[in-house]
C-alpha positions in Angstrom: -20.9 -114.6 77.7 -22.4 -113.4 81.0 -25.6 -111.2 81.0 -26.3 -108.9 83.7 -29.7 -107.9 84.4 -29.8 -104.1 85.4 -33.3 -104.0 86.2 -34.3 -104.3 90.0 -36.3 -107.3 91.2 -40.2 -106.4 91.0 -40.7 -107.5 94.8 -38.6 -104.4 96.0 -40.6 -101.3 96.3 -39.2 -98.2 94.8 -40.3 -94.9 96.6 -41.0 -92.5 94.0 -41.6 -89.7 96.1 -39.6 -89.4 99.2 -41.6 -86.9 101.2 -44.3 -89.6 101.3 -42.2 -91.6 103.8 -43.6 -91.0 107.3 -40.0 -90.2 108.8 -39.2 -87.9 106.3 -42.6 -86.1 106.6 -42.3 -85.7 110.1 -38.6 -84.2 109.9 -39.5 -81.8 106.9 -42.7 -80.6 109.1 -40.1 -80.1 111.9 -37.8 -78.0 109.8 -40.5 -76.1 108.2 -41.9 -75.1 111.8 -38.3 -74.2 112.8 -38.0 -72.0 109.7 -41.3 -70.1 110.5 -40.4 -69.6 113.9 -36.8 -68.0 112.9 -38.5 -65.9 110.7 -41.1 -64.9 113.3 -38.2 -64.2 115.8 -36.3 -62.2 113.0 -39.2 -60.1 112.1 -40.2 -59.4 115.6 -36.6 -58.4 116.7 -36.4 -56.1 113.6 -39.8 -54.3 114.3 -38.2 -53.6 118.0 -34.8 -52.1 116.4 -36.6 -50.0 113.9 -39.4 -48.8 116.4 -36.5 -48.1 118.7 -34.8 -45.8 116.1 -38.1 -44.3 115.2 -39.0 -43.6 118.8 -35.6 -41.8 119.3 -36.0 -39.7 116.5 -33.0 -41.1 114.8 -35.0 -41.0 111.2 -35.7 -37.2 111.5 -32.9 -35.5 109.1 -33.3 -32.1 110.5 -31.7 -33.3 113.8 -28.4 -33.7 111.8 -28.7 -30.4 109.8 -26.0 -28.9 112.0 -24.3 -31.9 113.7 -21.3 -32.1 111.5 -20.6 -28.4 111.4 -20.6 -28.3 115.4 -18.8 -31.4 115.7 -16.0 -29.5 113.5 -16.1 -26.3 115.5 -15.8 -28.2 118.6 -12.8 -30.2 117.4 -11.1 -27.1 116.1 -11.5 -25.6 119.5 -10.1 -28.6 121.3 -7.0 -28.8 119.1 -4.3 -29.0 119.9 -4.7 -30.5 123.3 -3.3 -28.5 126.2 -1.0 -30.4 128.6 0.4 -27.2 130.4 -1.4 -28.3 133.7 -0.3 -32.0 133.6 1.7 -31.6 137.0 -1.7 -31.2 138.9 -3.2 -34.4 137.3 -1.2 -36.8 139.3 -3.8 -36.6 142.2 -6.7 -37.1 140.2 -5.0 -39.9 138.2 -4.2 -41.9 141.2 -7.8 -41.3 142.6 -9.0 -42.9 139.4 -6.6 -45.8 139.5 -7.1 -46.4 143.1 -11.0 -46.4 142.7 -10.9 -48.9 139.8 -8.5 -51.3 141.6 -10.3 -51.1 144.7 -13.7 -51.2 143.3 -13.0 -54.1 141.2 -11.4 -55.9 144.1 -14.2 -55.4 146.4 -16.7 -56.2 143.6 -14.7 -59.6 143.1 -14.7 -60.5 146.9 -18.4 -60.1 147.1 -19.0 -61.9 143.7 -17.2 -65.1 144.5 -19.4 -66.3 147.4 -22.7 -64.8 145.9 -21.9 -66.5 142.6 -21.2 -69.8 144.3 -24.7 -69.5 146.2 -26.4 -68.4 142.9 -25.2 -71.4 141.0 -28.0 -74.0 140.7 -25.6 -76.8 140.5 -23.9 -76.0 143.6 -27.0 -74.9 145.9 -30.5 -75.4 146.3 -33.0 -73.5 144.6 -34.2 -71.8 147.9 -31.1 -70.2 148.3 -30.1 -69.6 144.6 -33.3 -67.8 143.8 -33.0 -64.8 146.5 -29.4 -64.4 145.7 -29.8 -64.2 141.9 -32.5 -61.6 142.8 -29.8 -59.5 145.0 -27.4 -59.9 142.1 -29.9 -58.6 139.6 -30.8 -55.6 141.8 -26.9 -54.7 142.2 -25.9 -54.8 138.7 -29.4 -53.1 137.5 -28.8 -50.0 139.6 -26.2 -47.8 137.2 -22.9 -46.7 138.8 -23.9 -42.9 138.8 -26.9 -44.0 141.0 -24.7 -46.0 143.2 -22.5 -43.0 143.5 -25.0 -40.3 144.6 -26.2 -43.0 147.2 -22.7 -43.3 148.8 -21.9 -39.5 148.2 -24.8 -39.0 150.6 -23.9 -41.7 153.0 -20.0 -41.3 153.3 -19.5 -37.9 151.7 -17.3 -36.7 148.9 -13.9 -38.1 147.6 -12.9 -41.4 146.3 -14.5 -43.5 148.9 -18.2 -43.4 147.7 -16.7 -44.1 144.1 -14.9 -47.4 145.4 -18.3 -48.3 147.1 -20.3 -47.6 144.0 -18.0 -49.6 141.7 -17.7 -52.3 144.1 -21.5 -52.8 144.4 -22.1 -52.7 140.5 -19.2 -54.9 139.8 -20.6 -57.5 142.5 -23.7 -57.9 140.5 -22.1 -58.2 137.3 -19.2 -60.6 138.4 -21.4 -62.7 140.4 -23.7 -63.4 137.5 -20.6 -64.6 135.5 -19.2 -66.7 138.5 -22.6 -68.6 138.7 -22.7 -69.1 135.0 -19.3 -70.5 135.0 -19.8 -72.8 137.8 -23.0 -74.0 136.2 -21.2 -75.0 133.0 -18.3 -76.8 134.7 -17.8 -80.3 133.3 -18.5 -82.7 136.2 -16.4 -85.5 134.6 -13.1 -84.6 135.8 -14.3 -83.8 139.3 -16.1 -87.4 139.4 -13.1 -89.1 137.9 -11.1 -87.6 140.9 -13.6 -88.4 143.7 -13.5 -92.0 142.5 -9.8 -92.0 143.3 -10.5 -90.9 146.7 -9.6 -87.1 146.3 -10.7 -84.8 148.5 -13.2 -81.7 147.8 -10.2 -79.4 148.0 -8.4 -81.3 145.6 -11.4 -81.6 143.1 -11.7 -77.8 143.4 -8.0 -77.3 142.6 -7.5 -79.7 139.9 -11.0 -80.0 138.3 -12.9 -76.7 138.6 -10.3 -74.1 139.0 -8.6 -75.0 135.6 -11.9 -74.6 133.9 -13.2 -71.5 135.5 -10.1 -69.2 136.4 -9.1 -68.3 132.9 -12.3 -67.0 131.9 -12.8 -65.5 135.5 -9.6 -63.8 134.9 -10.8 -62.4 131.5 -14.0 -61.0 132.9 -12.3 -59.5 135.9 -9.8 -57.8 133.8 -12.4 -56.3 131.5 -14.5 -55.3 134.4 -11.4 -53.2 135.7 -11.2 -51.6 132.5 -14.8 -50.8 132.5 -14.5 -49.5 136.1 -11.5 -47.1 135.1 -13.8 -45.6 132.5 -16.6 -45.6 135.0 -14.7 -43.9 137.8 -14.2 -40.8 135.5 -18.1 -40.6 135.2 -18.3 -40.5 138.9 -16.5 -37.4 139.3 -19.8 -35.8 138.2 -21.4 -36.6 141.5 -18.5 -35.7 143.7 -16.6 -38.8 143.6 -13.1 -37.0 142.5 -10.8 -38.4 140.0 -9.9 -37.5 136.5 -13.9 -37.1 135.8 -13.9 -34.3 138.0 -11.1 -32.7 136.2 -12.6 -33.3 132.8 -16.2 -32.0 133.8 -14.6 -28.8 135.3 -12.8 -28.5 132.2 -15.8 -28.5 129.9 -17.8 -26.3 132.5 -15.0 -23.6 131.8 -14.9 -24.2 128.2 -11.3 -25.4 128.4 -11.8 -27.8 125.6 -7.9 -28.0 124.9 -7.4 -29.2 128.4 -10.5 -31.6 128.2 -8.9 -33.2 125.1 -5.6 -33.8 127.0 -7.3 -35.4 129.9 -9.3 -37.7 127.5 -6.0 -38.7 125.8 -4.5 -39.4 129.0 -7.5 -41.6 130.0 -7.1 -43.4 126.9 -3.3 -44.0 127.3 -4.2 -45.6 130.8 -6.9 -47.9 129.2 -4.5 -48.7 126.7 -1.7 -49.8 129.2 -4.4 -51.8 131.1 -5.1 -54.0 128.3 -1.5 -54.6 127.5 -0.9 -55.5 131.3 -4.0 -57.5 131.3 -3.1 -59.6 128.3 0.2 -60.4 130.1 -1.6 -61.4 133.4 -4.2 -63.3 131.6 -1.2 -65.3 129.7 0.6 -65.9 132.9 -2.5 -67.2 134.6 -3.2 -69.7 131.8 0.3 -70.8 131.6 0.5 -71.3 135.6 -2.6 -73.4 135.7 -1.6 -75.6 132.9 1.5 -76.6 134.6 
């Protein structure tokens, strides 16, 4: 009969307290510091959010006393929507579409070179820093302020709306272009360079497949945003559906204003559907 000794040898030390090991103690201490830092950030952000609500009088219940009743009265006055003047909405609708398309295209044309110059992996620091400041300033100024500036410069009509949307879009799209270029995986490009492929070939087969689908997504989203922003530019005299909506509200024509908002909602929905098809076509053409 074979006997098996289940007791460990006496010369093998047994660690009764795992936390006494130096490596484990270091890991546990680092984890504890990370947990405390997360709690500090969580508490700090929560305090900022709560303070913002308090400063905005969001917790004063008296402010909401007549809010629901007023909204119900406004909804009853605006229903049903009045489409009787739909024949006169053709030109404002065309102006809004033209402003959104031209403004987005102008912003993208400016964003591509500016984004490349703002990417730290493409250009030196002495060039990226001022370009990043220009992009930051461009997107920090609201479209409405850009509209006021360009209305004073070139007069009323869709043109100041195009310039305002293009200026704001250049800052936003340029930032995204720079970030996309900075996150490009260099391995495919290095492999092509080692085979003797030119820079144009590297751009076509290594860089564009990585950034183009995301760039198309961002541009289409920006177009949808510009379509909505084009309506607010009507307040400062840039024309479009925004001017019609503001005029309807000023004349207390709430039913017509609701009809115009419904047209705008339909237009944004059609752009979303068309944008999804364009995005799918771009992704399919790149993968071929």
